VOBA-1610 file (N, C-alpha, C; in pm, whole numbers, padded with zeros to 5 digits, always signed):
BEGIN
Met+00137+02784+05341Met+00274+02756+05382Met+00344+02683+05268Ser+00456+02735+05221Ser+00528+02675+05110Ser+00650+02601+05160Ala+00679+02490+05094Ala+00796+02410+05132Ala+00916+02452+05050Ala+01033+02440+05109Ala+01156+02471+05038Ala+01179+02367+04929Pro+01238+02408+04816Pro+01262+02311+04709Pro+01355+02201+04755Pro+01328+02078+04714Pro+01412+01966+04757Pro+01553+01979+04702Ser+01649+01935+04776Ser+01787+01937+04730Ser+01835+01795+04711Thr+01934+01778+04627Thr+01988+01645+04603Thr+02138+01655+04582Asn+02209+01558+04631Asn+02353+01551+04608Asn+02386+01438+04512Glu+02285+01387+04442Glu+02308+01275+04352Glu+02397+01319+04235Thr+02499+01240+04211Thr+02593+01268+04104Thr+02605+01145+04014Phe+02603+01168+03883Phe+02612+01060+03786Phe+02721+01093+03684Asp+02762+00992+03611Asp+02853+01017+03498Asp+02775+01074+03380Val+02657+01017+03357Val+02574+01056+03243Val+02428+01068+03287Ile+02360+01172+03241Ile+02216+01186+03260Ile+02150+01186+03122Val+02049+01101+03105Val+01970+01096+02982Val+01831+01150+03014Val+01786+01248+02937Val+01657+01311+02960Val+01558+01265+02853Gly+01457+01190+02896Gly+01358+01137+02804Gly+01372+00987+02790Ala+01263+00913+02812Ala+01269+00766+02814Ala+01185+00703+02705Gly+01196+00758+02583Gly+01138+00691+02468Gly+01238+00590+02414His+01222+00552+02287His+01314+00454+02228His+01459+00500+02240Ala+01485+00624+02197Ala+01622+00674+02194Ala+01681+00685+02334Gly+01602+00738+02427Gly+01652+00756+02563Gly+01685+00625+02632Cys+01598+00526+02614Cys+01622+00394+02675Cys+01749+00332+02619Glu+01766+00338+02487Glu+01886+00280+02426Glu+02011+00355+02471Ala+02005+00488+02480Ala+02120+00567+02523Ala+02159+00534+02667Ala+02058+00523+02753Ala+02085+00492+02894Ala+02144+00353+02910Leu+02092+00257+02835Leu+02143+00120+02842Leu+02287+00114+02790Ala+02314+00183+02679Ala+02449+00183+02624Ala+02549+00245+02721Ser+02509+00356+02782Ser+02596+00425+02877Ser+02625+00339+03000Ser+02520+00282+03058Ser+02537+00203+03180Ser+02617+00076+03155Arg+02600+00018+03037Arg+02675-00104+03005Arg+02822-00077+02982Leu+02858+00048+02960Leu+02999+00086+02950Leu+03060+00110+03087Gly+02980+00086+03193Gly+03030+00102+03329Gly+03011+00240+03385Leu+02935+00325+03316Leu+02912+00461+03361Leu+02785+00468+03446Lys+02793+00537+03557Lys+02676+00556+03642Lys+02580+00650+03569Thr+02462+00597+03534Thr+02371+00666+03443Thr+02235+00686+03506Ala+02178+00805+03488Ala+02041+00833+03533Ala+01954+00858+03411Leu+01837+00796+03409Leu+01739+00815+03302Leu+01619+00889+03360Phe+01593+01009+03309Phe+01482+01091+03359Phe+01361+01079+03268Thr+01244+01061+03330Thr+01119+01051+03256Thr+01010+01127+03330Leu+00914+01180+03257Leu+00802+01249+03319Leu+00708+01152+03390Asn+00704+01028+03342Asn+00608+00932+03394Asn+00665+00792+03383Leu+00684+00726+03496Leu+00739+00591+03496Leu+00649+00492+03423Asp+00519+00521+03418Asp+00425+00432+03351Asp+00423+00451+03200Arg+00503+00543+03149Arg+00505+00570+03005Arg+00645+00552+02946Ile+00728+00472+03010Ile+00861+00446+02956Ile+00848+00366+02826Ala+00921+00410+02722Ala+00919+00345+02591Ala+00777+00329+02538Trp+00694+00429+02564Trp+00554+00424+02523Trp+00543+00464+02376Gln+00470+00386+02301Gln+00451+00416+02159Gln+00318+00489+02143Pro+00319+00610+02093Pro+00200+00694+02098Pro+00090+00659+01999Cys+00100+00702+01875Cys-00012+00691+01782Cys-00031+00549+01732Asn+00061+00508+01648Asn+00054+00375+01587Asn+00167+00291+01648Pro+00136+00193+01731Pro+00243+00115+01795Pro+00310+00019+01697Ala+00382+00076+01602Ala+00450-00004+01501Ala+00600+00021+01508Ile+00676-00082+01480Ile+00822-00071+01474Ile+00865-00125+01339Gly+00955-00052+01274Gly+01003-00093+01144Gly+00928-00024+01033Gly+00929-00084+00915Gly+00872-00022+00798Gly+00981+00034+00709Pro+00946+00093+00594Pro+01046+00145+00500Pro+01144+00241+00568Ala+01272+00217+00546Ala+01384+00296+00601Ala+01403+00274+00751Lys+01296+00245+00824Lys+01307+00231+00969Lys+01348+00091+01014Ser+01309-00012+00939Ser+01345-00147+00981Ser+01497-00167+00975Gln+01561-00104+00875Gln+01706-00113+00866Gln+01772-00052+00988Leu+01714+00057+01037Leu+01769+00123+01156Leu+01755+00033+01279Val+01640-00035+01291Val+01619-00126+01403Val+01722-00239+01399His+01746-00293+01280His+01847-00399+01264His+01985-00348+01307Glu+02019-00225+01269Glu+02150-00169+01302Glu+02165-00149+01452Val+02059-00098+01517Val+02064-00079+01662Val+02082-00214+01731Asp+02015-00317+01681Asp+02031-00452+01737Asp+02175-00500+01721Ala+02234-00476+01604Ala+02372-00519+01580Ala+02470-00449+01674Leu+02434-00329+01719Leu+02520-00252+01810Leu+02491-00282+01957Gly+02400-00377+01982Gly+02373-00417+02120Gly+02247-00359+02181Gly+02167-00291+02101Gly+02043-00234+02151Gly+01935-00338+02171Val+01821-00296+02227Val+01716-00392+02263Val+01586-00372+02186Ile+01574-00267+02106Ile+01447-00241+02039Ile+01403-00357+01950Gly+01499-00419+01880Gly+01465-00532+01794Gly+01416-00652+01872Gln+01483-00680+01984Gln+01443-00793+02069Gln+01301-00774+02121Leu+01270-00653+02168Leu+01138-00627+02225Leu+01031-00622+02117Ala+01066-00575+01998Ala+00970-00574+01888Ala+00930-00717+01853Asp+01028-00807+01849Asp+00998-00948+01821Asp+00913-01010+01932Leu+00948-00978+02056Leu+00879-01036+02171Leu+00734-00993+02181Thr+00705-00868+02145Thr+00572-00811+02170Thr+00490-00792+02042Ala+00537-00844+01930Ala+00467-00825+01802Ala+00331-00893+01801Leu+00230-00819+01758Leu+00096-00874+01739Leu+00072-00909+01592Gln+00144-00843+01505Gln+00137-00874+01363Gln+00267-00830+01296Lys+00318-00916+01208Lys+00437-00881+01130Lys+00406-00896+00981Arg+00458-00801+00905Arg+00446-00808+00759Arg+00574-00757+00696Val+00601-00806+00577Val+00710-00753+00497Val+00649-00656+00396Leu+00686-00529+00406Leu+00633-00427+00316Leu+00717-00421+00189Asn+00657-00377+00081Asn+00722-00369-00050Asn+00772-00506-00097Ser+00702-00611-00060Ser+00746-00747-00094Ser+00745-00773-00244Ser+00668-00696-00319Ser+00663-00716-00463Ser+00777-00646-00535Arg+00859-00574-00460Arg+00969-00500-00521Arg+01102-00564-00485Gly+01210-00500-00522Gly+01342-00557-00501Gly+01381-00563-00355Pro+01481-00648-00323Pro+01524-00668-00183Pro+01567-00539-00114Ala+01619-00442-00189Ala+01672-00320-00128Ala+01565-00237-00059Val+01439-00250-00105Val+01334-00166-00047Val+01233-00246+00036Arg+01256-00376+00052Arg+01167-00454+00138Arg+01195-00420+00283Ala+01090-00421+00364Ala+01107-00379+00503Ala+01013-00458+00594Leu+01067-00506+00704Leu+00987-00576+00805Leu+00920-00472+00895Arg+00792-00494+00922Arg+00720-00405+01014Arg+00641-00488+01113Ala+00646-00447+01238Ala+00571-00516+01344Ala+00473-00420+01410Gln+00349-00463+01423Gln+00253-00394+01510Gln+00269-00459+01647Thr+00298-00380+01748Thr+00331-00436+01878Thr+00225-00407+01984Asp+00231-00484+02089Asp+00147-00460+02208Asp+00217-00351+02289Lys+00166-00227+02281Lys+00237-00114+02339Lys+00252-00124+02490Arg+00154-00182+02558Arg+00163-00195+02703Arg+00269-00298+02742Lys+00271-00410+02671Lys+00369-00514+02698Lys+00510-00465+02666Tyr+00522-00392+02554Tyr+00653-00340+02514Tyr+00709-00250+02624Ser+00627-00157+02672Ser+00669-00065+02777Ser+00710-00140+02904Leu+00630-00239+02944Leu+00658-00316+03065Leu+00789-00393+03052Glu+00811-00454+02936Glu+00934-00531+02916Glu+01057-00441+02914Met+01044-00322+02857Met+01156-00228+02859Met+01187-00183+03002Leu+01082-00157+03079Leu+01101-00116+03218Leu+01174-00225+03297Lys+01140-00351+03273Lys+01207-00462+03341Lys+01357-00462+03310Ile+01389-00440+03182Ile+01530-00438+03142Ile+01604-00323+03211Leu+01544-00205+03209Leu+01607-00088+03270Leu+01630-00109+03419Gln+01528-00162+03487Gln+01537-00180+03633Gln+01640-00284+03672Asn+01674-00373+03581Asn+01767-00480+03613Asn+01904-00461+03547Thr+01932-00339+03503Thr+02061-00309+03443Thr+02151-00241+03545Gln+02268-00297+03564Gln+02363-00241+03661Gln+02407-00101+03617Asn+02428-00014+03713Asn+02474+00124+03693Asn+02365+00217+03640Leu+02241+00167+03626Leu+02134+00250+03569Leu+02029+00282+03674Phe+01996+00411+03685Phe+01900+00459+03784Phe+01792+00541+03714Ile+01666+00514+03748Ile+01553+00584+03684Ile+01499+00689+03780Arg+01476+00809+03728Arg+01422+00917+03809Arg+01301+00977+03737Glu+01192+00996+03813Glu+01070+01056+03758Glu+01068+01203+03794Ala+01091+01288+03694Ala+01094+01433+03718Ala+01095+01506+03584Met+01051+01631+03585Met+01058+01715+03466Met+01186+01796+03470Val+01272+01773+03374Val+01396+01850+03363Val+01364+01982+03295Thr+01393+02093+03362Thr+01357+02225+03311Thr+01477+02310+03273Gly+01598+02263+03306Gly+01715+02344+03274Gly+01843+02266+03289Leu+01953+02329+03247Leu+02085+02269+03254Leu+02173+02348+03350Glu+02250+02276+03428Glu+02351+02339+03513Glu+02480+02348+03432Val+02526+02470+03411Val+02646+02491+03329Val+02745+02578+03404Glu+02870+02537+03402Glu+02977+02617+03460Glu+03037+02703+03350Glu+03039+02832+03370Glu+03086+02922+03265Glu+03232+02894+03230Ser+03260+02903+03102Ser+03396+02877+03053Ser+03486+02995+03081Gln+03608+02964+03118Gln+03709+03068+03139Gln+03795+03086+03014Ser+03761+03011+02910Ser+03839+03016+02787Ser+03816+03147+02714Arg+03914+03189+02638Arg+03900+03309+02555Arg+03820+03282+02429Asn+03792+03156+02405Asn+03713+03119+02288Asn+03568+03161+02311Lys+03522+03260+02235Lys+03388+03315+02254Lys+03278+03216+02217Asn+03312+03114+02138Asn+03212+03015+02098Asn+03189+02909+02203Gln+03272+02909+02308Gln+03258+02809+02414Gln+03181+02870+02531Ile+03061+02819+02553Ile+02976+02874+02658Ile+03024+02831+02796Gly+03053+02703+02808Gly+03094+02652+02939Gly+03093+02501+02940Tyr+03082+02446+03060Tyr+03088+02301+03077Tyr+02961+02253+03147Ile+02909+02142+03101Ile+02787+02088+03161Ile+02817+02035+03300Lys+02729+02063+03392Lys+02744+02014+03530Lys+02628+01927+03573Gly+02514+01935+03503Gly+02399+01856+03543Gly+02269+01916+03493Val+02159+01879+03560Val+02027+01928+03519Val+01949+01979+03639Lys+01855+02068+03610Lys+01763+02120+03711Lys+01623+02067+03681Thr+01546+02041+03787Thr+01411+01990+03768Thr+01308+02094+03810Tyr+01183+02065+03776Tyr+01073+02160+03797Tyr+01063+02207+03942Phe+01085+02116+04037Phe+01069+02151+04178Phe+01200+02195+04243Gly+01300+02225+04162Gly+01420+02287+04214Gly+01537+02196+04244Ser+01521+02067+04226Ser+01631+01975+04252Ser+01737+01988+04143Val+01861+01964+04182Val+01972+01965+04087Val+02042+01830+04093Tyr+02064+01770+03978Tyr+02136+01644+03969Tyr+02261+01669+03885Phe+02373+01620+03932Phe+02500+01651+03868Phe+02547+01538+03778Ala+02614+01575+03670Ala+02668+01477+03576Ala+02775+01543+03489Gln+02860+01459+03430Gln+02963+01510+03341Gln+02913+01522+03198Ala+02802+01456+03168Ala+02744+01463+03034Ala+02593+01450+03044Val+02521+01522+02958Val+02375+01515+02953Val+02332+01487+02810Val+02248+01386+02794Val+02196+01348+02662Val+02047+01382+02659Leu+02005+01462+02562Leu+01864+01501+02550Leu+01796+01419+02443Thr+01697+01339+02482Thr+01616+01261+02388Thr+01469+01289+02420Thr+01429+01413+02401Thr+01302+01463+02454Thr+01183+01444+02361Gly+01207+01402+02237Gly+01096+01375+02147Gly+01007+01496+02125Thr+00877+01477+02137Thr+00779+01582+02106Thr+00735+01662+02228Phe+00801+01641+02342Phe+00747+01695+02466Phe+00787+01839+02498Leu+00895+01889+02440Leu+00940+02024+02475Leu+00840+02129+02427Glu+00774+02195+02523Glu+00672+02297+02493Glu+00570+02241+02393Gly+00536+02115+02406Gly+00447+02049+02312Gly+00307+02107+02311Lys+00245+02102+02195Lys+00108+02153+02180Lys+00031+02059+02088Ile-00093+02032+02125Ile-00181+01947+02044Ile-00296+02031+01989Trp-00326+02010+01860Trp-00440+02076+01797Trp-00546+01973+01762Ile-00669+02004+01797Ile-00785+01925+01753Ile-00881+02024+01690Gly-00885+02023+01556Gly-00960+02126+01487Gly-00897+02262+01512Asn-00977+02360+01555Asn-00921+02493+01583Asn-00894+02514+01732Gln-00896+02406+01810Gln-00868+02414+01953Gln-00731+02352+01983Ser-00656+02416+02070Ser-00523+02364+02104Ser-00507+02354+02255Met-00414+02270+02295Met-00383+02255+02436Met-00237+02216+02451Ser-00180+02250+02564Ser-00043+02213+02594Ser-00040+02066+02632Ala+00045+01988+02563Ala+00055+01845+02591Ala+00178+01789+02521Gly+00231+01680+02577Gly+00338+01608+02510Gly+00277+01508+02413Arg+00199+01416+02467Arg+00107+01331+02391Arg-00031+01358+02448Ala-00133+01313+02380Ala-00269+01333+02428Ala-00284+01277+02569Gly-00327+01362+02662Gly-00346+01318+02799Gly-00222+01328+02886Glu-00109+01375+02829Glu+00014+01385+02905Glu+00069+01528+02897Gln+00129+01573+03006Gln+00176+01710+03012Gln+00299+01732+02925Ala+00313+01856+02876Ala+00432+01893+02802Ala+00545+01922+02900Ser+00666+01926+02849Ser+00783+01960+02930Ser+00816+02107+02906Thr+00816+02185+03012Thr+00836+02329+02998Thr+00970+02371+03058Gly+01023+02481+03006Gly+01144+02540+03064Gly+01271+02510+02987Leu+01290+02386+02946Leu+01415+02345+02884Leu+01433+02411+02747Thr+01324+02432+02674Thr+01333+02497+02543Thr+01394+02637+02556Lys+01343+02715+02650Lys+01394+02851+02671Lys+01541+02848+02708Glu+01580+02752+02791Glu+01720+02741+02832Glu+01810+02710+02712Leu+01765+02619+02627Leu+01845+02584+02509Leu+01859+02704+02415Lys+01752+02781+02401Lys+01760+02903+02318Lys+01862+03001+02374Asn+01864+03014+02507Asn+01958+03106+02571Asn+02103+03063+02548Phe+02123+02932+02528Phe+02258+02881+02502Phe+02294+02889+02353Gly+02200+02939+02271Gly+02231+02958+02130Gly+02186+02847+02038Phe+02114+02748+02090Phe+02064+02642+02004Phe+01945+02692+01921Gln+01938+02648+01796Gln+01823+02680+01711Gln+01712+02582+01741Ile+01595+02633+01772Ile+01481+02550+01810Ile+01374+02559+01702Asp+01324+02446+01657Asp+01215+02444+01560Asp+01123+02327+01594Arg+01015+02314+01523Arg+00917+02211+01557Arg+00869+02139+01433Leu+00856+02008+01444Leu+00795+01928+01339Leu+00648+01904+01372Lys+00568+01891+01267Lys+00426+01860+01286Lys+00402+01714+01253Thr+00328+01647+01335Thr+00284+01512+01303Thr+00132+01509+01302Gly+00076+01409+01239Gly-00069+01395+01236Gly-00108+01262+01300Thr-00214+01264+01377Thr-00258+01145+01448Thr-00397+01104+01401Pro-00415+00977+01361Pro-00548+00933+01320Pro-00642+00922+01439Pro-00772+00932+01417Pro-00867+00921+01527Pro-00872+00779+01581Arg-00901+00765+01709Arg-00924+00634+01769Arg-01069+00595+01740Ile-01090+00470+01706Ile-01226+00424+01678Ile-01259+00304+01766Asp-01386+00289+01795Asp-01435+00178+01877Asp-01451+00055+01789Arg-01378-00050+01822Arg-01383-00174+01744Arg-01527-00224+01727Arg-01611-00202+01830Arg-01748-00250+01824Arg-01833-00177+01721Ser-01783-00062+01674Ser-01859+00016+01577Ser-01821-00018+01433Ile-01728-00112+01416Ile-01679-00147+01282Ile-01734-00282+01238Gln-01785-00288+01116Gln-01833-00414+01060Gln-01714-00484+00993Leu-01640-00558+01073Leu-01516-00619+01026Leu-01539-00718+00912Asp-01656-00782+00910Asp-01683-00881+00806Asp-01698-00818+00667Gln-01710-00685+00661Gln-01722-00617+00533Gln-01588-00558+00487Leu-01482-00580+00565Leu-01351-00526+00531Leu-01260-00638+00481Asp-01152-00597+00413Asp-01052-00692+00365Asp-00959-00727+00479Glu-00947-00856+00506Glu-00861-00902+00615Glu-00715-00907+00567Gln-00627-00856+00650Gln-00484-00859+00618Gln-00413-00940+00726Val-00366-01058+00689Val-00308-01148+00787Val-00161-01116+00809Ser-00108-01166+00920Ser+00034-01157+00947Ser+00107-01255+00856Asp+00205-01206+00779Asp+00272-01294+00684Asp+00421-01309+00712Ala+00466-01262+00829Ala+00610-01266+00855Ala+00641-01300+01000Ser+00560-01387+01060Ser+00585-01423+01199Ser+00717-01498+01217Asn+00770-01549+01105Asn+00898-01621+01111Asn+01016-01531+01073Arg+00992-01401+01065Arg+01098-01304+01038Arg+01122-01223+01164Phe+01248-01184+01188Phe+01281-01120+01315Phe+01373-00999+01295Phe+01357-00901+01384Phe+01444-00783+01382Phe+01581-00815+01442Ser+01583-00896+01546Ser+01708-00926+01615Ser+01788-01031+01538Phe+01918-01017+01541Phe+02006-01115+01478Phe+02035-01234+01570Asp+02000-01222+01697Asp+02033-01325+01796Asp+01921-01430+01800Pro+01949-01556+01763Pro+01845-01659+01759Pro+01774-01683+01891Lys+01839-01653+02005Lys+01773-01680+02133Lys+01654-01587+02157Phe+01641-01482+02074Phe+01525-01392+02086Phe+01423-01417+01976Trp+01441-01523+01900Trp+01349-01553+01790Trp+01227-01628+01843Ser+01123-01557+01868Ser+00997-01619+01911Ser+00883-01527+01870Ser+00770-01586+01840Ser+00652-01509+01801Ser+00531-01558+01879Gly+00458-01464+01936Gly+00336-01498+02006Gly+00220-01507+01908Pro+00098-01520+01959Pro-00022-01525+01873Pro-00031-01399+01787Gln-00060-01416+01659Gln-00067-01305+01566Gln-00211-01263+01541Met-00231-01134+01516Met-00364-01079+01490Met-00372-01031+01345Cys-00493-01019+01296Cys-00516-00966+01162Cys-00545-00817+01168Cys-00506-00747+01063Cys-00551-00611+01042Cys-00666-00614+00941His-00736-00503+00928His-00846-00496+00833His-00835-00366+00754Ile-00860-00376+00625Ile-00841-00263+00534Ile-00976-00212+00486Thr-00992-00082+00490Thr-01110-00019+00432Thr-01065+00086+00333Arg-01155+00139+00254Arg-01118+00235+00151Arg-01214+00353+00153Thr-01163+00465+00103Thr-01247+00584+00096Thr-01344+00573-00021Thr-01444+00660-00017Thr-01546+00665-00123Thr-01563+00809-00168Lys-01641+00830-00270Lys-01668+00967-00315Lys-01736+01047-00204Lys-01821+00979-00126Lys-01890+01048-00017Lys-01792+01093+00091Ser-01694+01007+00123Ser-01597+01046+00226Ser-01506+01157+00174His-01472+01154+00043His-01392+01263-00016His-01467+01396-00004Glu-01595+01392-00033Glu-01677+01513-00026Glu-01683+01567+00117Leu-01698+01476+00214Leu-01703+01516+00354Leu-01574+01585+00396Ile-01461+01532+00349Ile-01331+01593+00382Ile-01320+01730+00319Arg-01351+01742+00190Arg-01338+01871+00122Arg-01426+01978+00185Asp-01546+01939+00227Asp-01638+02037+00285Asp-01591+02087+00422Asn-01498+02015+00486Asn-01459+02052+00621Asn-01309+02082+00636Leu-01239+02092+00524Leu-01095+02120+00531Leu-01065+02250+00604His-01154+02348+00590His-01130+02479+00651His-01132+02472+00804Leu-01179+02361+00860Leu-01184+02346+01005Leu-01057+02281+01061Thr-00968+02237+00974Thr-00846+02170+01019Thr-00737+02274+01047Pro-00643+02242+01136Pro-00540+02340+01174Pro-00459+02395+01057Ile-00420+02309+00962Ile-00334+02355+00853Ile-00413+02436+00751Tyr-00519+02377+00697Tyr-00595+02446+00593Tyr-00675+02562+00649Gly-00702+02560+00777Gly-00771+02671+00839Gly-00679+02785+00878Gly-00549+02764+00861Gly-00452+02870+00888Gly-00415+02885+01034Phe-00451+02788+01120Phe-00419+02800+01262Phe-00271+02774+01288Ile-00211+02687+01207Ile-00068+02656+01222Ile-00003+02654+01085Glu+00133+02664+01086Glu+00209+02649+00963Glu+00264+02507+00961Ser+00241+02438+00852Ser+00282+02298+00844Ser+00431+02285+00819Lys+00495+02201+00897Lys+00635+02166+00876Lys+00651+02018+00904Gly+00731+01952+00821Gly+00756+01811+00846Gly+00644+01723+00796Pro+00646+01596+00835Pro+00548+01501+00785Pro+00407+01531+00836
//
């Protein structure tokens, strides 16, 4: 026995699809302007989740975090609040290329962002997979005008209405993960990809392409002889991303540890390059 798809009469001024860094900032900016805003995410427990390396800032990126903070965003505040280690990169070079970087507590960062979102007026969080756009066909003679946005459709058939839709979907649209010569559909490891919306965007004439990223392996701390590695201490706990002094605070800082490759590790890599997705010809490399 199948159930009829759920219906909804919920109407918003703005719908933001995707609750990573960009989506959270967009939803906060919209709601603070007095607009009734809905933020859609696949998983409430993964809001503002940092996937591979939970770092904020670094070359070119720290300047962006500072700018978002100056415009009223929260990423800088939360980076300062949840930092486990801070360093200034390129410190031996000129001021123009120096960059603050924070390694953050990804679980705490996500929780603190969720608290902000839940306590922001005009902002509503919805857990659902957005699979399409509701569009009203244009009556204009302009052939380049497809129509007007009316809202979004979700996987189970619900429709939510809005005057504007912001897509901040990151890596999740028809996402695929490769491990060696094996692949699986996923947004991040262990999380489902978002399906349907890519096809819809193509039908509307958008050009769709994909960037490739690489993820380092996770290692068990207990398997590492830390006393044989070079310790890298936090050297910038008194430096902050946010310009507002009331957010200037640093918790306990942790050390990183540096190791180096050897001729043996180089040989191991060369002997097995043919098993990797790029060198094995399983995928075409694009992007970083």
